[in-house]
N, C-alpha and C positions, 0 to 999 in steps of 0.2 A: 489602328485602334485609337480612339479619341480619349485622352486622359482628362480628368476633371481640371478645371482652372485652379490656379493657386487660391483664389478666394473661396471656391467651393471646397477645396481640400482643407483649408483652415476652418471653414464652417463645420465640416464633418468631424474634424478633430476636436473642435470646441464642444460639439454635442456629445462626443464620446467621453470627454473629460467630465462633463456635467453628469452623464449617466454613471460613470465610475464613482463620482463623489456621492451621488444619490444612492447607489448600490451599497457603498460603505456605510452610509447612515442607516440604510435599511437593515444591513447585517448587524449593526450595533444595536438597533432597537429590537429586532426580532430574536436574534440569537444571544442577546445580552453579552456581547463581546466587550471586554474591558480594553480601553485604549492605553497603549504604552506610549512613551514619548516619541519613539520612532514612527509609530502609526500616525500620530498627530502631525509629525513633520512630513510624512509622505502625503497625507491629505493636503497639507498646505502647499506642497510642491505641485500636486495635481490642480489645485486652485490657481496657482500662478500660471501653470500651463494653459488652463482654460482661459484666463484673462488675456494671455499673449495670443492665443489662437483667435479669440474674439476680436481683439484690436487688429490683428493681421487680416481678418476677414472683412472688417469694416473700412480699413484704410486703403486708399488708392495705391495700387501696386505697380511699381516699376521694378525692373530686374534688380537694381541696387538695393531698393527698400526691401524687396522680398528676401534677398540674401541676408540683409541685416536682421530682419525678424527671425529668419530661420536659424541664424547663428546664435541668437539669444535663446531661442527655443531649444536648440541642440545643447547649449550649455546647461539650461535648467533640467532638461531630460537626463543629461549625464549626471547631474547632481542627484536626481531622483534614483538613477541606477545605482549610484554609490551608496545612498542611504538604504535603499531596499536590499542591496547586496550585503551591507553590514547587518541588517535585520535577519536576513536568511542565514548568514554566518552564525549569528548568535543563537538561532534556532537549532542549528546543526551541531554546535559545540556540546559535548556531553556536559551534563549538570556538574557544576563545580561546587564542592562542599563549602559552605560559608558564603555563597554568593547572596547578594541582597535579594529579598523576596519581592518587595514592591518599593518603589521609590516615592519620593514626595510628589505631590500634585505639581503639574507642569507650571501652573500660574504662580504657585508659591516659589518654585525654583527660579522662575523668571524675575519675580519681584525681589528676591533676597540674594541671589548669587550675582557676582560680577558677570558681565556679558561673556567673557572668554570661558569662565568656569561653567556657565549655563550650557553652552554648546558642547563642552567636554563631557558633562554629565549626561546631556541629551543623547549624544552619540555613543556613550559607553553602554547604554541599555541597562534596564533594570531587570529584575527577575521575571517580570511579566513579559518581557520581550523574548524570552527563551521558550515560552509555551506555544505549542502549535495548537490553536484553538479550532480551526476550521479548514477543511480541504475540499477542493473540487477538482476532479480529474488528477488526483494525487499531487496537487500543487496547493501550497498554503497561500494566504492572502499576500504576504510579502513577495512570494515568488510570482504571483499574478501581477503584482505591481511592477516587478522587474520586466515582465513580458510587455506590459503596456508602456513603460518608460522606454524600452528598446524600440517599440513600434513608433512612438512619437519621435525618437531620435532618427529613425529611418525616414519618417515623413520629412523631418527638417533637412536631412541630407539630400533627399530627393528634390526638395524645393530649392536648395542651394545650387544643385548641379543641373536642374532641368533647363531647357532652352525656352 
C-alpha cells in the first residue's frame, strides 16, 4: 500500500482545517450560534494548525524538519484537545446555581485584564460555555472539535514515526 507523501498529508490536513473553520463560520451564521470564549480559542487553535500544516506542505521536507514540524503540530493539537476537553467538561457539569450567565466580550477582557487573568477567565468558561446548542450524531461542537484535534495529533505522530 502506498501512503501519501508528507507534503500531501500536510496539504490534506491544511484543507481539512480550512473546511472546519469555514463550517464553524457557516454554523455561526446560519444557526445563529453565540460564541463563547472557549469556542473562539478553539477556532484560533484550528487556525494555527492550518498555518502549520500549510507551512509544512510548502517547506522542503527532510526527516529532521518533518519531525520538528510534527512535534509542534502535536503540541498545538494537544492544546486543542485540552481546551475542547475543558469545554466538554463544562457542558457536562450540572448547572450550578449562581453561575455567571454571560461573560464580558472577549476583546473587552483582553484589553482590560492582565494577561494572566485573561487566560484564567477565558478557560474558566462563562455561562454560555455550558449550553449545548447544536448536535450531530449525538456529539456537540466541542466534542467534534476533540475528535478532529485527536485526528490531527495522530497525523502528527504518524509523521514523526514514519520512515
